C-alpha atoms as one frame of an Amber mdcrd trajectory, in Angstrom:
protein
  71.830 -36.407  -7.664  72.491 -32.578 -10.161  70.692 -34.083 -13.281  67.852
 -35.017 -10.716  68.468 -31.512  -9.278  67.701 -29.684 -12.404  65.094 -31.720
 -13.995  63.373 -31.061 -10.021  64.183 -27.227 -10.850  63.019 -27.014 -14.241
  59.845 -28.656 -13.663  59.193 -26.705 -10.686  60.100 -23.253 -12.916  57.477
 -24.284 -15.459  54.524 -25.568 -13.387  51.692 -24.352 -15.484  48.826 -22.775
 -13.014  45.496 -23.666 -14.620  42.607 -21.699 -13.840  39.747 -23.012 -12.153
  36.924 -22.876 -14.424  34.445 -24.220 -11.543  34.853 -21.490  -9.446  34.938
 -18.726 -12.167  31.431 -20.247 -13.078  30.232 -19.912  -9.447  31.715 -16.470
  -9.274  29.597 -15.420 -12.243  27.305 -16.792 -10.475  27.339 -15.189  -7.473
  27.946 -11.764  -8.872  25.635 -11.865 -11.376  21.871 -10.820  -9.554  18.665
 -12.385 -10.388  15.866 -10.726 -12.063  14.096 -10.798  -8.649  16.895  -9.129
  -7.146  17.068  -6.320  -9.337  13.129  -5.314  -9.072  12.790  -1.727  -8.363
   9.765  -1.699  -5.694   9.618   1.774  -5.401   8.468   1.586  -8.925   4.974
  -0.250  -6.970   5.032   2.797  -4.946   2.495   4.873  -7.110  -0.439   3.021
  -7.683   0.020   0.363  -4.565   0.127   4.040  -2.432  -3.227   4.638  -4.068
  -5.163   1.060  -3.547  -3.776   0.761  -0.250  -4.629   3.925   0.796  -8.188
   3.934  -0.771  -9.275   0.554   0.205  -7.704   1.055   4.109  -9.528   4.712
   4.162 -13.081   3.270   2.565 -12.933   0.128   5.209 -12.195   2.716   8.602
 -14.432   5.228   7.112 -16.840   3.718   6.633 -16.763   1.395   9.607 -16.164
   4.362  11.746 -19.358   6.295  10.555 -21.471   2.871  11.129 -20.096   2.700
  14.796 -20.826   6.201  14.912 -24.483   6.362  13.566 -24.843   3.165  15.778
 -24.331   4.951  19.130 -27.035   6.563  18.797 -29.194   4.571  16.410 -30.398
   1.183  16.106 -32.249   1.264  13.158 -30.041  -0.519  10.437 -31.922   1.549
   7.599 -30.110   4.777   8.871 -26.339   2.876   8.974 -26.640   1.572   5.803
 -27.873   5.137   4.422 -25.183   7.068   5.903 -22.831   4.620   5.210 -23.657
   4.590   1.480 -23.597   8.234   1.524 -20.210   8.071   2.671 -18.661   5.340
   0.493 -19.772   7.925  -2.580 -18.684  10.392  -1.290 -15.203   9.330  -0.044
 -14.432   7.563  -3.334 -15.236  10.762  -5.369 -12.946  12.671  -2.802 -10.194
  10.501  -2.729 -10.382  10.601  -6.921  -9.898  14.239  -6.853  -7.566  14.360
  -4.099  -5.337  11.982  -5.780  -5.774  13.351  -9.356  -4.617  16.630  -7.773
  -1.830  15.579  -5.736  -0.369  13.317  -8.518  -0.931  15.573 -11.634   0.978
  18.358  -9.522   4.314  15.956  -8.961   3.721  14.980 -12.515   3.942  18.882
 -13.888   6.962  19.351 -10.990   9.178  16.349 -12.633   8.190  17.444 -16.277
   9.387  20.667 -15.286  12.551  19.600 -14.253  13.217  17.245 -16.586  13.096
  20.126 -19.236  15.734  21.992 -17.324  17.612  19.656 -16.751  17.562  18.526
 -20.818  17.940  22.684 -21.613  20.882  22.530 -19.291  22.703  19.268 -21.227
  21.596  21.099 -24.587  19.267  18.263 -25.388  15.607  19.663 -25.372  13.857
  16.347 -27.019  15.123  13.522 -25.331  12.999  13.501 -22.502  12.481   9.948
 -21.095   8.364  10.087 -19.986   7.581   6.591 -18.896   8.741   6.655 -15.009
   6.180   9.746 -14.798   3.375   9.469 -12.572   0.045   8.665 -13.882  -2.650
  10.808 -12.774  -5.557   9.305 -14.238  -4.404   5.562 -13.111  -3.793   7.124
  -9.367  -7.710   8.840  -9.093  -9.406   5.613 -10.592  -7.123   2.818  -8.065
  -7.832   5.243  -5.294 -11.581   5.621  -6.129 -11.870   2.137  -7.129  -9.868
   0.876  -3.559 -12.049   3.046  -1.703 -15.369   1.625  -2.994 -13.964  -2.302
  -1.845 -13.066  -0.648   1.146 -16.409   0.848   2.471 -18.274  -2.143   0.787
 -17.030  -4.686   3.336 -18.604  -2.836   6.633 -21.779  -2.091   4.608 -21.801
  -5.971   3.534 -21.871  -6.915   7.526 -24.222  -4.629   9.027 -26.636  -5.019
   5.562 -28.228  -8.768   7.138 -27.993  -7.842  10.962 -30.708  -6.828  12.378
 -30.035  -7.166  16.525 -28.376  -3.855  17.352 -25.396  -4.926  19.282 -24.174
  -7.721  16.968 -25.026  -5.883  14.382 -21.875  -3.213  15.408 -19.883  -6.437
  16.948 -19.798  -7.964  13.288 -18.980  -4.138  12.454 -15.584  -4.239  14.523
 -14.723  -7.882  13.555 -15.250  -8.012  10.007 -13.556  -4.680   9.231 -10.574
  -5.880  11.671 -10.227  -8.886   9.634 -10.294  -6.807   6.505  -7.368  -4.113
   8.195  -5.393  -7.486   8.881  -5.869  -8.471   5.406  -4.898  -4.767   3.596
  -2.060  -5.210   6.210  -0.901  -8.368   4.867  -1.410  -7.736   1.262   0.707
  -4.473   1.560   3.242  -5.841   3.145   4.124  -8.805   0.808   3.659  -6.449
  -2.059   6.170  -4.194  -0.772   8.870  -6.559   0.554   8.432  -5.351   4.496
   7.611  -6.703   7.469   4.071  -8.552   7.774   3.548  -8.688  11.244   4.366
  -4.970  11.896   2.441  -3.540   8.367  -0.767  -5.576  10.052  -0.256  -4.190
  13.551  -0.174  -1.068  12.433  -3.148  -0.946  10.443  -5.290  -2.908  12.424
  -4.655  -0.288  15.681  -5.055   2.416  13.384  -8.685   1.323  12.703  -9.822
   0.235  16.309  -8.375   3.483  17.421 -10.245   5.121  14.868 -13.819   3.341
  15.571 -13.130   3.880  19.093 -13.147   7.666  18.956 -15.937   7.988  16.533
 -18.185   5.701  18.427 -17.448   7.196  22.131 -17.385  10.834  20.414 -20.848
  10.746  19.111 -22.279   8.754  22.056 -21.289  11.477  24.272 -22.586  14.242
  22.694 -25.513  12.430  22.667 -25.287  11.610  26.333 -24.308  15.077  27.139
 -28.214  16.264  25.963 -27.396  16.612  22.427 -30.324  15.387  20.776 -29.033
  13.212  17.778 -31.634  10.589  17.960 -33.345  11.688  15.119
């Protein structure tokens, strides 16, 4: 019994704990983040904001403009002329405004980096790759505004009937707003339904206000039927 007890004690005292390699590998895989999880979606914010803002502005602005002209004028030529003029003016305005805004941000960030590097005693070590690009933002805004503006223009160009034309403009603009909201939500990894509803309601409100105010001005005795 003593021998057995002694052997038992020896065997218990010399038990080797073998690490579970499978568990360690699982833990490493669990702890190591995927490349997709490490992606910084805020890096998309600059060009995504400019592109989606431009497309949404172009769509809502020109659709609202067509609704406003259509409130007092049934001629399709008047609507298309106003829509084309608004598209050119809007794209130019978006490009210039975005360039000025982003370039101001660029100068502020460069100045801050210089102050930080001087304080650290290293004036040459500056990372310029993450700075905003005003030319890229301006081009994206102008292009996206033009693309958004084409949607209601093309919808109204081939329809002769006045009432059907207005209805088609609203329907096509609504569908495009939903698409823009969904694309922005997917690229930005935000809830799709919430984004679509927000964009769609904003477009409806803008078109309704423009149509209603223009119609009311014409009804109040101000002759807008030129």
